[in-house]
DODRENNU-686407 format. One record per residue (C-alpha): residue number from 1; residue in three letters; x, y, z. Coordinates in Angstrom, 3 decimals. Each point is the difference from the previous one (the first is absolute). Layout:
BEGIN
n	res	px	py	pz
NUM	ALA	X	Y	Z
...
This chain:
BEGIN
n	res	px	py	pz
1	MET	-23.304	25.427	1.724
2	SER	0.708	2.610	-2.664
3	THR	-2.722	2.504	-0.891
4	PRO	-0.539	1.152	-3.606
5	LEU	1.559	3.355	0.885
6	SER	3.113	-1.498	1.531
7	LEU	0.304	-2.426	-2.912
8	ARG	-0.010	2.903	-2.474
9	LYS	2.707	1.747	2.009
10	ILE	2.109	-3.140	-0.045
11	ARG	-0.422	-0.382	-3.747
12	VAL	0.958	3.633	-0.630
13	GLY	3.044	-0.390	2.232
14	VAL	1.101	-3.144	-1.819
15	LEU	-0.461	1.623	-3.405
16	ASN	1.972	3.100	0.979
17	ALA	2.841	-2.119	1.358
18	LYS	0.121	-2.790	-2.584
19	PHE	-1.433	1.414	-3.259
20	GLU	3.282	-0.523	-1.877
21	GLU	-0.350	-3.770	0.500
22	LEU	-3.349	-0.181	-1.779
23	THR	-0.282	-2.040	-3.192
24	LYS	-2.360	0.753	-2.885
25	GLU	-2.329	-2.782	1.172
26	GLY	0.085	1.177	3.614
27	ALA	-0.650	3.649	-0.848
28	GLY	-3.591	-0.795	-0.936
29	ALA	-0.787	-1.717	3.288
30	THR	-2.979	1.364	1.949
31	TRP	2.055	0.999	3.030
32	VAL	2.498	1.905	-2.177
33	ARG	-2.723	1.885	-1.833
34	GLU	-1.767	0.903	3.240
35	ALA	3.266	1.220	1.516
36	ALA	0.955	1.960	-3.128
37	GLY	-3.371	1.779	0.160
38	SER	0.607	1.163	3.558
39	THR	0.945	3.608	0.682
40	LYS	2.698	-1.399	2.323
41	SER	1.852	-1.762	-2.828
42	THR	3.208	1.675	-1.122
43	ASP	0.370	1.564	-3.428
44	GLU	2.911	-2.350	-0.691
45	ALA	-2.163	-3.045	0.721
46	VAL	-2.869	1.287	-2.149
47	ILE	2.320	0.747	-2.930
48	HIS	1.619	-3.425	0.245
49	VAL	-3.343	-1.813	0.041
50	LYS	-1.239	2.030	-2.944
51	ASN	3.135	-0.703	-2.013
52	ILE	-0.119	-3.745	0.672
53	ARG	-3.691	-0.325	-0.822
54	PHE	-0.253	2.312	-3.011
55	GLY	3.522	0.991	-1.020
56	GLU	1.872	3.274	0.272
57	LYS	-1.684	1.342	-3.146
58	ALA	-3.645	-0.230	1.045
59	VAL	-2.868	2.414	-0.605
60	SER	-3.690	0.165	0.773
61	ARG	-2.525	-0.008	-2.842
62	ASP	-1.338	3.423	-0.966
63	VAL	-3.535	-0.580	-1.305
64	SER	-0.194	3.551	-1.349
65	ASP	2.743	-0.808	-2.541
66	ILE	-0.949	-3.413	-1.355
67	GLY	3.010	-0.471	-2.245
68	SER	2.545	0.878	2.678
69	ALA	-0.064	-3.393	1.750
70	LYS	0.989	-1.924	-3.139
71	GLU	2.505	2.699	-0.881
72	ALA	1.556	-0.361	3.455
73	VAL	0.225	-3.785	-0.436
74	SER	1.754	0.509	-3.341
75	ARG	2.589	2.089	1.857
76	GLY	0.709	-2.708	2.551
77	TYR	-2.364	0.978	2.799
78	SER	-2.370	-2.328	1.811
79	VAL	-3.526	1.250	0.689
80	ILE	-1.377	-0.450	3.522
81	GLU	-3.753	-0.500	-0.180
82	GLY	-2.234	1.417	2.702
83	GLY	-0.846	-3.383	1.516
84	SER	3.640	-1.007	0.357
85	MET	0.242	1.850	3.297
86	SER	-2.417	0.785	2.817
87	LYS	-1.207	3.495	0.794
88	GLU	2.506	0.149	2.863
89	GLU	2.875	-1.146	-2.211
90	TRP	-0.799	2.607	-2.632
91	ALA	-0.204	2.749	2.609
92	ARG	3.334	-1.000	1.522
93	VAL	1.874	-0.339	-3.307
94	ARG	-1.374	3.333	-1.239
95	ALA	1.351	1.670	3.122
96	VAL	3.550	-0.982	-0.956
97	LYS	1.938	2.500	-2.072
98	THR	3.196	-0.416	-1.991
99	GLU	3.091	2.121	0.615
100	ASP	-1.202	2.634	-2.458
101	GLY	-3.425	0.190	1.650
102	ALA	-1.895	-1.994	-2.632
103	SER	-2.503	-2.720	0.829
104	LEU	1.475	-3.464	0.444
105	ILE	-2.611	-1.364	-2.407
106	GLN	-0.820	2.369	-2.834
107	THR	-2.935	-0.435	-2.339
108	SER	0.342	-1.441	-3.486
109	ALA	-0.921	3.399	-1.426
110	GLN	2.835	1.642	1.911
111	VAL	2.687	-2.274	-1.450
112	ALA	-1.536	-0.794	-3.401
113	PRO	-2.695	2.536	-0.933
114	THR	-1.893	-0.549	-3.228
115	ASP	-2.755	2.606	0.228
116	PHE	0.917	3.304	-1.536
117	LYS	-2.282	2.904	-0.725
118	SER	-0.315	0.440	-3.743
119	THR	-0.858	3.681	0.309
120	LEU	2.969	2.240	0.714
121	SER	-0.096	3.692	0.733
122	PRO	1.729	2.143	-2.639
123	SER	2.697	0.909	2.519
124	GLU	1.022	-3.676	0.323
125	VAL	0.627	-0.476	-3.726
126	ILE	3.274	1.181	-1.520
127	PRO	-0.872	2.351	-2.912
128	PRO	1.387	-1.011	-3.411
129	GLU	2.143	3.126	-0.218
130	LYS	1.996	-1.328	2.974
131	TRP	0.570	-3.459	-1.484
132	THR	3.537	-1.133	-0.701
133	ASP	0.939	-1.383	-3.429
134	GLU	-0.219	-3.531	1.462
135	MET	-3.490	0.624	1.386
136	ARG	-1.152	1.452	-3.305
137	GLY	1.515	-2.863	-1.957
138	TYR	-1.576	-2.661	2.221
139	ALA	-3.442	1.616	-0.088
140	GLY	0.128	0.267	-3.785
141	MET	1.037	-3.619	-0.402
142	VAL	-2.811	-1.198	2.294
143	GLU	-2.579	2.054	-1.865
144	ARG	1.137	-1.469	-3.341
145	VAL	0.379	-3.603	1.102
146	ALA	-2.901	-0.434	2.463
147	PRO	-2.817	0.233	-2.604
148	ARG	1.705	-2.773	-1.975
149	LEU	0.081	-2.219	3.082
150	ILE	-3.407	0.610	1.607
151	ASN	-1.962	1.770	-2.780
152	LEU	-0.519	3.023	2.236
153	PRO	1.526	3.488	-0.093
154	VAL	2.136	0.612	3.085
155	SER	1.383	3.231	1.395
156	VAL	2.789	0.267	2.564
157	GLN	0.391	2.243	3.014
158	PHE	2.836	0.234	2.525
159	ILE	-0.052	0.574	3.730
160	ASP	2.795	0.062	2.582
161	ASN	-1.682	-1.026	3.245
162	GLU	1.646	-2.256	2.566
163	ASN	-3.240	-0.226	1.987
164	ALA	-1.844	-1.662	-2.901
165	HIS	2.042	-3.226	0.479
166	ILE	-0.483	-1.038	-3.631
167	GLN	2.308	-0.201	-2.980
168	GLY	-2.869	0.550	-2.401
169	CYS	-3.690	-0.564	-0.555
170	PHE	-2.488	-0.312	-2.849
171	HIS	-3.656	0.899	-0.199
172	LYS	-2.590	0.527	-2.685
173	GLY	-1.931	3.156	-0.681
174	PHE	-2.407	1.450	-2.517
175	LYS	0.453	3.142	-2.036
176	ARG	-3.023	1.745	-1.456
177	SER	0.322	0.873	-3.666
178	GLY	-1.018	3.318	-1.472
179	THR	-2.804	-1.468	-2.102
180	ALA	-3.632	0.800	0.557
181	ARG	-0.616	-3.492	1.283
182	GLY	2.688	0.405	2.612
183	PHE	1.526	-3.410	-0.693
184	LYS	2.335	-1.140	2.776
185	ARG	3.334	-1.470	-1.040
186	GLU	1.728	-2.429	2.315
187	PHE	3.690	0.565	0.736
188	GLY	2.644	-1.147	2.438
189	LYS	2.020	2.108	2.416
190	MET	3.396	-1.285	1.140
191	THR	1.536	1.709	3.019
192	VAL	3.750	-0.321	0.630
193	ASN	1.359	0.820	3.457
194	LEU	3.573	1.224	-0.345
195	THR	0.689	-0.586	3.685
196	TYR	-0.042	-3.744	-0.642
197	HIS	0.642	-0.205	-3.737
198	HIS	3.246	0.716	-1.845
199	VAL	-1.104	1.387	-3.334
200	GLU	3.617	-0.146	-1.245
201	SER	-0.085	-3.820	0.204
202	SER	-1.247	-1.712	-3.164
203	SER	-0.725	-3.278	1.795
204	ASP	-1.952	1.772	2.757
205	ASN	-1.981	1.885	-2.631
206	TYR	-1.042	-3.103	-1.930
207	GLU	-0.779	-1.930	3.179
208	LEU	-2.273	2.785	1.223
209	LEU	-1.655	0.331	-3.414
210	LEU	-0.922	-3.705	-0.119
211	HIS	-1.083	-0.052	3.635
212	GLU	-2.311	3.000	-0.243
213	LEU	-1.527	-0.903	-3.363
214	ALA	-0.889	-3.419	1.408
215	HIS	-2.377	1.834	2.323
216	ASN	-2.029	0.937	-3.052
217	THR	-1.075	-3.664	-0.077
218	LEU	-0.038	-0.702	3.732
219	CYS	-1.706	3.019	1.527
220	SER	1.249	-0.676	3.518
221	ASN	3.259	-0.015	1.907
222	ASP	0.081	-3.756	0.577
223	HIS	3.442	-0.661	-1.466
224	LEU	-0.143	-3.712	0.827
225	ASP	-3.065	-0.549	-2.163
226	LYS	0.702	-2.360	-2.916
227	VAL	-1.660	2.453	-2.363
228	PHE	2.566	2.629	0.939
229	TYR	3.160	-1.969	-0.628
230	ASP	-1.467	-1.641	-3.125
231	THR	-0.706	3.498	-1.322
232	VAL	3.527	1.198	0.812
233	THR	1.383	-2.980	-1.938
234	GLU	-2.237	0.712	-2.986
235	LEU	0.890	3.699	-0.027
236	GLY	3.698	-0.843	0.247
237	ALA	-0.260	-2.150	-3.106
238	LYS	-1.835	2.750	-1.888
239	LEU	2.590	2.543	1.105
240	ALA	2.869	-2.166	-1.249
241	ILE	-1.667	-0.432	-3.397
242	LEU	-0.614	3.741	-0.293
243	ALA	3.653	0.712	0.848
244	LEU	1.087	-2.248	-2.875
245	THR	-2.573	1.008	-2.583
246	GLU	-0.497	3.697	0.787
247	PRO	3.104	1.139	1.918
248	LYS	-0.628	3.688	-0.683
249	LEU	-2.964	-0.142	2.388
250	PHE	2.563	-0.254	2.782
251	ASP	2.064	3.007	-1.055
252	ILE	-0.064	2.200	3.098
253	GLY	1.862	2.874	-1.606
254	VAL	2.700	-0.114	2.694
255	ARG	3.593	-1.006	-0.604
256	SER	0.631	-3.669	0.815
257	GLY	2.572	0.869	2.660
258	ALA	-2.658	1.711	2.120
259	PHE	-1.421	-3.410	0.899
260	THR	1.994	-2.098	2.370
261	ASP	-0.501	-3.656	-0.755
262	VAL	-1.486	-1.204	-3.287
263	GLN	0.899	0.647	-3.634
264	PRO	-3.036	1.659	-1.612
265	PRO	-1.881	-2.457	-2.248
266	TRP	0.128	2.313	-3.015
267	ASP	3.807	-0.221	0.156
268	ALA	0.039	-3.779	0.412
269	ALA	-2.944	-1.186	-2.078
270	ALA	1.594	0.532	-3.424
271	ASN	2.801	-2.412	0.830
272	ALA	-1.982	-2.387	2.171
273	TYR	-0.168	-2.481	-2.907
274	PRO	1.672	-0.310	-3.398
275	GLU	-1.856	1.973	-2.634
276	ILE	-1.985	-2.942	-1.330
277	TYR	-1.296	-0.690	3.512
278	GLY	-0.821	3.611	0.798
279	GLU	-3.264	1.698	0.801
280	GLY	-1.869	-1.671	-2.847
281	ALA	0.763	-3.419	1.446
282	ALA	-1.114	1.099	3.443
283	ALA	-3.297	1.228	-1.419
284	LEU	-0.482	-3.296	-1.843
285	LEU	0.599	-1.933	3.178
286	VAL	-2.839	1.886	1.639
287	ARG	-2.443	-0.351	-2.878
288	GLY	0.886	-3.628	-0.624
289	ARG	-0.534	-1.258	3.581
């Protein structure tokens, strides 16, 4: 008669020897899970079971960064909830390291962070006197166009920080006026991280502009929220209309050849339609909806 201890040893031995024969259905069996949670299971067996049950791109939910789980899903990861594995299984899988020493299962915040501190130290921000012509042109365009899209003044700052793991971010602030009443004026601050953003790319610039300004409406980093992508769509439509009706807003003051992918709208807009269908017609289309 087998004792519980001997039965566990048998199960671990079978898993270590035959783990490659497991199917997706079989990987969730009680005996497999108990064996995979044993300290005697091999790393190879544990990795194989994890991959069959949850996929190779699997992360644990980080409750300190609420938006990161949905962001990870949008990037093709599956999220392993706490109750999906026993305490022993979690302990065993966390003991396994990849070839580069990283955890086998990273957190959602590690692979898809969405929380970013809005307050930067002065040393982290690139001073305007060190901006390139492309940086200066992009910042100026954003500051002209953004108030027309979200009815809020927006200023731009640049960082170059690979540890921030963001392409950009947007937050609101308040600026006290010099009046006796001390009236506070709301404004937006758009941060661009040059480590992950190519400011020479017109398409990247417009994509980041629309993405970050959408956070003026949805004040969270939940990029799968319907409000977020509805807002991006709405802002994209407004941006297109502005490019046709007021192309000079998009003049970045940098030669067209400095940007790598898209013809500037102020060069293209004049010939986008025959003269009788030009900017006046576009404006009528908007007013006559």
